[in-house]
C-alpha positions as CSV (number, residue, x, y, z in Angstrom):
1,M,12.6,9.6,-11.6
2,G,10.0,7.4,-12.0
3,L,11.7,5.4,-15.4
4,I,14.0,4.3,-13.0
5,I,11.8,3.9,-10.1
6,L,9.5,1.8,-12.1
7,P,10.4,-0.8,-13.3
8,A,12.5,-1.7,-9.3
9,V,8.9,-1.5,-8.6
10,I,7.6,-4.1,-11.4
11,F,10.8,-6.3,-10.3
12,W,9.7,-6.5,-6.2
13,L,5.9,-7.2,-7.3
14,V,6.8,-10.2,-9.2
15,A,8.9,-10.9,-6.2
16,L,6.4,-11.1,-3.8
17,F,3.7,-12.5,-6.3
18,F,6.7,-15.1,-6.2
19,S,6.6,-15.7,-3.0
20,C,3.1,-15.4,-2.4
21,R,3.3,-18.4,-5.0
22,A,5.1,-20.0,-3.3
23,G,3.9,-19.4,0.9
24,F,0.5,-20.9,-0.8
25,Y,2.1,-24.5,-2.6
26,L,4.0,-24.9,1.2
27,L,0.8,-23.9,3.2
28,V,-2.3,-25.6,0.5
29,D,-2.1,-28.8,3.0
30,K,-1.2,-28.5,6.3
31,P,-2.8,-27.7,8.6
32,L,-4.1,-24.0,9.3
33,F,-2.9,-23.4,13.5
34,P,-0.3,-25.0,14.4
35,Y,1.7,-25.1,10.9
36,A,0.9,-22.2,8.1
37,L,-0.4,-19.2,10.6
38,S,2.5,-19.1,13.0
39,V,4.9,-18.9,8.8
40,M,2.5,-16.5,8.1
41,L,2.7,-14.6,11.3
42,I,6.2,-14.6,10.9
43,A,6.7,-13.7,7.5
44,V,5.0,-10.6,7.8
45,L,6.3,-10.0,11.5
46,A,9.6,-10.0,9.8
47,A,8.7,-7.7,6.4
48,L,7.0,-5.0,9.8
49,L,10.3,-5.4,11.5
50,Y,12.0,-4.8,7.7
51,V,10.9,-1.6,7.2
52,G,10.4,-0.6,10.5
53,F,14.0,-0.1,11.1
54,G,14.9,0.8,7.9
55,L,12.1,3.7,8.1
56,F,13.5,5.0,10.9
57,S,17.0,5.5,10.2
58,F,15.9,8.1,8.5
59,K,13.7,9.4,11.3
60,G,16.7,11.5,13.0
61,R,17.2,13.6,9.2
62,S,15.8,16.8,9.0
63,E,15.7,16.8,5.1
64,V,16.3,14.6,3.1
65,W,15.8,14.1,-1.0
66,A,12.3,13.5,-3.0
67,F,13.5,10.4,-3.1
68,E,16.1,8.4,-1.1
69,I,13.8,6.6,1.3
70,P,12.2,4.7,-1.9
71,S,15.3,4.4,-3.3
72,F,16.9,3.1,-0.2
73,F,14.3,0.0,-0.8
74,L,13.6,-0.5,-3.9
75,F,17.7,-0.8,-4.5
76,N,19.3,-2.5,-1.2
77,K,21.2,-4.8,-2.7
78,Y,21.5,-6.9,0.5
79,A,17.4,-7.7,0.1
80,A,18.4,-8.4,-3.7
81,L,20.8,-11.0,-2.7
82,M,18.4,-12.8,0.0
83,F,15.7,-12.9,-2.6
84,T,17.8,-14.1,-4.9
85,C,19.3,-16.5,-2.4
86,A,15.8,-18.5,-1.5
87,A,14.3,-18.4,-5.1
88,V,16.9,-20.7,-6.1
89,V,17.4,-22.4,-2.5
90,Y,13.5,-22.4,-3.5
91,Y,13.8,-24.0,-6.9
92,F,17.1,-25.6,-7.4
93,G,17.6,-26.4,-4.2
94,G,17.0,-30.7,-4.9
95,H,17.6,-32.0,-1.7
96,L,17.9,-29.5,0.3
97,A,14.8,-27.6,-0.1
98,A,12.7,-31.1,0.3
99,G,11.9,-30.3,3.6
100,D,9.2,-28.3,5.1
101,L,11.7,-25.9,7.3
102,V,14.0,-24.9,4.6
103,K,10.2,-24.2,2.1
104,A,9.0,-22.2,4.8
105,A,12.2,-20.2,5.1
106,C,12.4,-20.1,2.1
107,F,8.6,-18.1,1.9
108,V,9.5,-16.2,4.8
109,V,12.6,-14.7,3.9
110,A,11.4,-14.3,0.0
111,F,7.9,-12.8,1.5
112,S,9.4,-11.0,4.1
113,V,12.5,-8.7,1.6
114,A,9.4,-8.5,-0.8
115,L,6.6,-7.4,1.7
116,G,8.7,-4.9,3.1
117,N,10.1,-3.5,0.2
118,L,6.9,-2.5,-1.6
119,A,5.5,-1.5,2.1
120,G,8.6,0.4,2.6
121,C,8.6,2.2,-0.7
122,F,4.8,3.4,-0.3
123,G,4.7,4.3,3.1
124,S,7.6,6.7,2.8
125,G,5.7,9.7,1.9
126,A,3.5,8.8,5.4
127,F,6.7,8.9,7.4
128,I,8.0,12.0,6.1
129,S,4.6,13.5,7.1
130,K,4.7,12.1,9.6
131,Y,8.1,13.5,11.7
132,N,8.4,16.4,9.5
133,I,11.1,16.1,7.4
134,S,11.3,18.1,4.2
135,Q,12.0,16.3,1.1
136,T,14.7,18.3,-1.8
137,Y,14.3,17.6,-4.9
């Protein structure tokens, strides 16, 4: 199963690198307090909400397949679609992506989805052990 999950993890790591790079170039010349801090806070909060809602959808279950939760995050087609749309608008948006608000929205979406998928994948073991969910192999 590692041969299937590892490329997805690498994809989301590259996606996180892309979003961090986009965020750096967006926030490098902006003031810290009103703009940069609020954009970063929104992005991290959105990632935490995404992970929380994703993990707590498994809370009521007593048994999960060993790679079910990581697969839920890593192979989520809606998350991949949202990241792809954000990346396309960021790079090929032309006049649409000329404003800081659109670039900030693209950064928030890309960063929160990439970070949320990686955090959900790597945090699934702790979630399973905390709620005493058994794993089947």
